[in-house]
C-alpha positions as CSV (number, residue, x, y, z in Angstrom):
1,M,1.3,17.0,36.2
2,S,1.3,13.0,35.3
3,E,0.8,12.0,32.0
4,K,-2.4,10.5,30.7
5,Q,-1.8,7.1,30.3
6,T,-4.1,5.0,27.7
7,S,-4.5,1.1,26.6
8,G,-4.4,1.8,22.7
9,R,-7.9,1.1,22.3
10,G,-9.3,2.8,19.4
11,Q,-5.7,4.1,18.1
12,R,-5.7,1.6,15.5
13,E,-8.0,0.6,12.5
14,L,-9.8,-2.8,12.5
15,R,-9.3,-4.6,9.6
16,V,-12.3,-5.6,7.7
17,R,-12.3,-9.1,6.6
18,V,-14.3,-10.0,3.4
19,K,-16.6,-12.8,3.1
20,T,-16.5,-15.1,-0.2
21,A,-20.6,-14.3,-2.1
22,K,-21.9,-16.3,-4.3
23,G,-20.9,-16.2,-7.6
24,R,-18.1,-14.1,-6.6
25,K,-14.2,-15.5,-7.2
26,L,-11.7,-15.6,-4.5
27,S,-9.1,-13.6,-6.5
28,S,-12.4,-10.8,-6.3
29,T,-13.1,-11.2,-2.9
30,L,-9.4,-10.8,-2.5
31,W,-9.1,-7.2,-4.1
32,L,-11.9,-5.8,-2.4
33,E,-10.8,-6.9,0.9
34,R,-7.3,-5.6,0.0
35,Q,-9.0,-2.3,-1.0
36,L,-11.2,-2.0,1.3
37,N,-8.0,-2.0,4.1
38,D,-5.3,0.2,1.5
39,P,-4.9,2.8,4.1
40,Y,-4.5,5.3,0.8
41,V,-7.7,4.1,-0.5
42,I,-8.8,4.9,3.1
43,R,-7.6,8.3,2.8
44,A,-8.6,9.4,-0.7
45,K,-12.0,8.9,0.0
46,K,-11.4,11.4,3.6
47,E,-9.4,13.6,1.5
48,G,-11.7,13.6,-1.6
49,Y,-9.8,12.0,-4.1
50,R,-11.4,10.0,-7.1
51,G,-8.6,7.3,-6.2
52,R,-5.1,6.5,-4.5
53,A,-3.8,7.3,-7.8
54,A,-3.5,10.8,-6.9
55,Y,-1.1,10.0,-3.9
56,K,1.5,9.0,-6.3
57,I,1.4,12.4,-8.1
58,L,1.7,13.9,-5.0
59,E,4.8,12.2,-3.8
60,L,7.1,12.6,-6.8
61,D,5.8,16.4,-7.4
62,D,6.6,16.9,-3.3
63,K,9.8,14.7,-4.3
64,Y,10.5,16.9,-7.7
65,G,8.2,20.0,-7.7
66,F,7.0,19.7,-11.4
67,L,3.8,21.0,-10.7
68,K,4.6,24.7,-9.9
69,P,2.1,27.9,-9.9
70,G,1.1,29.2,-13.4
71,A,2.0,26.2,-15.1
72,R,0.3,23.8,-18.5
73,V,-1.1,21.0,-17.2
74,V,-1.8,17.6,-19.7
75,D,-2.7,15.0,-17.9
76,L,-2.8,11.7,-21.2
77,G,-5.5,9.4,-20.0
78,C,-6.5,11.3,-16.6
79,A,-9.4,8.9,-15.4
80,P,-10.6,8.8,-13.1
81,G,-9.1,12.1,-12.8
82,G,-7.4,11.7,-9.6
83,W,-3.7,13.8,-10.9
84,C,-5.8,16.5,-12.4
85,Q,-7.1,16.9,-9.0
86,V,-4.2,17.2,-7.6
87,A,-2.3,19.1,-10.1
88,V,-5.6,21.6,-10.1
89,A,-4.5,22.5,-6.9
90,R,-0.6,22.5,-8.0
91,V,-0.6,25.0,-10.3
92,N,-3.4,27.2,-8.7
93,A,-5.3,26.5,-11.5
94,L,-8.7,28.0,-10.1
95,G,-6.0,30.7,-8.6
96,Q,-7.1,30.5,-4.8
97,N,-3.9,32.2,-4.5
98,P,-4.0,35.5,-5.8
99,K,-0.1,35.9,-4.7
100,K,0.7,33.7,-7.2
101,P,0.7,32.7,-11.6
102,V,-2.6,31.0,-12.2
103,G,-1.9,27.5,-14.1
104,T,-3.9,25.4,-16.7
105,V,-4.4,21.9,-16.4
106,L,-6.2,19.6,-19.7
107,G,-7.1,16.2,-19.4
108,V,-7.6,14.0,-22.1
109,D,-9.1,10.2,-22.0
110,L,-10.4,7.7,-24.6
111,Q,-14.1,7.7,-22.5
112,E,-15.9,10.6,-20.9
113,V,-14.6,11.4,-17.4
114,E,-17.1,13.9,-15.2
115,A,-16.2,17.1,-15.0
116,I,-13.4,18.3,-12.9
117,S,-13.2,21.8,-11.1
118,G,-10.4,23.9,-12.1
119,A,-9.6,22.1,-14.7
120,E,-10.4,21.4,-18.7
121,I,-11.3,18.0,-19.8
122,H,-12.1,16.4,-23.1
123,Q,-12.3,13.4,-24.9
124,L,-9.8,12.4,-27.7
125,D,-7.1,9.6,-28.5
126,F,-3.7,11.1,-28.2
127,L,-2.7,8.8,-31.0
128,A,-4.4,10.6,-33.3
129,D,-3.1,12.5,-36.4
130,D,-4.0,16.1,-34.7
131,A,-4.1,15.7,-31.2
132,D,-1.0,17.3,-31.0
133,A,-2.8,20.3,-32.5
134,K,-5.7,20.4,-30.5
135,V,-4.4,20.2,-27.2
136,K,-1.6,22.9,-28.0
137,G,-4.9,25.2,-29.2
138,W,-7.4,24.5,-26.4
139,L,-3.8,25.4,-23.8
140,G,-3.3,28.1,-26.0
141,G,0.4,27.5,-27.1
142,R,2.8,24.7,-25.4
143,A,2.3,22.3,-22.2
144,D,4.8,22.5,-19.0
145,V,4.2,18.8,-17.9
146,V,2.7,16.1,-19.5
147,M,2.6,13.2,-17.4
148,S,0.4,9.8,-18.1
149,D,-0.5,7.4,-15.6
150,M,-2.2,5.1,-18.3
151,A,-1.3,1.3,-18.4
152,A,-2.5,-1.0,-21.2
153,A,-5.1,-3.8,-20.5
154,A,-3.8,-6.0,-18.8
155,S,-3.7,-9.7,-20.9
156,G,-2.6,-12.1,-17.8
157,H,0.7,-12.8,-19.4
158,K,3.7,-10.9,-18.0
159,A,6.4,-10.4,-20.4
160,T,3.4,-9.5,-23.1
161,D,1.5,-6.4,-20.2
162,H,4.9,-5.6,-20.0
163,L,5.8,-4.9,-23.7
164,R,2.6,-3.1,-23.9
165,I,3.0,-0.9,-21.5
166,V,6.6,0.3,-23.2
167,A,4.8,1.1,-26.0
168,L,2.1,2.9,-24.2
169,V,4.4,4.8,-22.7
170,E,6.8,5.8,-26.2
171,A,3.6,6.6,-27.6
172,A,3.1,9.4,-24.4
173,L,7.0,10.5,-25.0
174,A,6.3,11.0,-29.2
175,F,3.1,13.0,-27.9
176,A,5.3,15.0,-25.3
177,F,7.9,16.0,-27.8
178,D,4.9,17.4,-29.9
179,V,3.6,19.5,-27.2
180,L,6.2,20.0,-24.3
181,E,7.6,23.7,-24.0
182,D,11.2,23.8,-23.4
183,D,12.9,22.6,-20.5
184,G,9.3,20.8,-20.0
185,T,8.5,18.1,-17.6
186,F,7.6,14.6,-18.3
187,V,6.3,12.0,-16.1
188,A,4.7,7.9,-16.5
189,K,4.7,5.1,-15.4
190,V,6.0,2.2,-16.4
191,L,6.7,-1.9,-15.7
192,A,10.1,-3.2,-14.2
193,G,10.9,-5.4,-16.8
194,G,14.3,-4.7,-18.9
195,A,12.8,-4.2,-22.2
196,E,12.8,-0.5,-22.1
197,Q,16.2,0.5,-22.6
198,Q,15.3,1.9,-26.0
199,M,12.9,4.5,-23.7
200,Q,15.7,5.2,-21.8
201,T,17.9,5.9,-24.2
202,M,15.2,8.5,-25.9
203,L,14.3,10.0,-22.4
204,K,18.4,10.7,-21.4
205,K,19.0,12.3,-25.1
206,N,15.8,14.6,-25.1
207,F,15.9,15.2,-20.9
208,K,18.9,16.7,-18.8
209,K,17.6,14.7,-16.0
210,V,15.9,11.5,-15.9
211,A,15.2,9.3,-12.9
212,N,13.1,6.2,-12.1
213,V,11.6,6.1,-8.8
214,K,8.7,4.1,-7.2
215,P,6.6,6.7,-4.5
216,P,5.7,4.8,-1.2
217,A,2.5,5.1,-2.5
218,S,2.7,2.2,-5.2
219,R,1.7,-0.8,-3.8
220,A,4.9,-3.2,-2.6
221,D,3.9,-6.2,-4.4
222,S,3.3,-3.9,-7.8
223,S,6.5,-4.2,-10.7
224,E,5.7,-0.2,-11.6
225,K,7.3,2.7,-11.4
226,F,7.7,5.9,-12.6
227,V,9.8,7.9,-15.0
228,V,10.4,11.4,-14.1
229,A,12.1,13.4,-17.0
230,M,13.1,17.0,-16.1
231,G,14.2,20.0,-18.2
232,F,13.6,19.4,-21.8
233,R,15.8,19.9,-24.4
234,G,13.9,20.2,-27.8
235,R,13.6,16.9,-29.5
236,Q,17.2,15.3,-30.4
237,V,17.9,14.2,-33.7
238,E,18.3,10.3,-33.9
239,G,21.7,9.0,-32.9
240,G,24.6,9.6,-30.4
241,E,24.8,9.1,-27.0
242,G,22.4,10.8,-24.5
243,Q,24.0,13.3,-22.1
244,G,21.2,13.2,-19.5
245,D,21.7,12.9,-16.1
246,A,19.8,9.8,-16.0
247,A,18.7,8.1,-11.8
248,D,19.9,11.8,-10.5
249,D,18.0,10.6,-7.5
250,P,19.5,8.0,-5.4
251,D,17.0,6.6,-4.3
252,A,16.4,5.9,-8.1
253,G,17.6,3.4,-10.4
254,P,17.1,2.6,-13.4
255,L,14.4,0.1,-14.1
256,G,14.8,-3.8,-14.5
């Protein structure tokens, strides 16, 4: 029986071209065209995720396995909710697998976020003095995972934007120190740039393993990377050299 021949027509997605509308800047047109042709954007719409960022945490968890059934997860700056959607399924928050423990997903954000099935969403400034106490109260204890895909508002000045996101990640890390369970995991978006060495030192001091990775879903032209810090030791005192295993992944390396 001979194999069926095909011309290949219909096997390739057609690229969408966007005309520049009156009053729309060229940069906006190019952004829209990129969105319409981005395979992750297309896939997210088909699979019901709220954004392409969902695939970043999916890929990170596929590699490191920190979203375990039964885990208690906090998503800082959770809007629009894609990371929470992934976490709900991975930690069995809806109890869909009766043979595995049921986890908890808690999302917090400054803005109101549309409800997500299986997740508990709160409008909260995680920088507030009582934020850690509120989160632990909502969770009924400490978190196994604190994750953040937050980015500071862009100023258009690369060096300034880098410093802003480093400061935001350091604030998220300080929050994680207050709410993480021993042996917990911290995951956060950072930007390659070289000014985060102090943060890297702090991570290595407080976690057993630290990896800096760029998942496939991150756009090639983006300077973003993600830090995955595993095995929280409990906050260590200041001073002394970190003993963590940094960049343990062969595909990972120090930022910069």
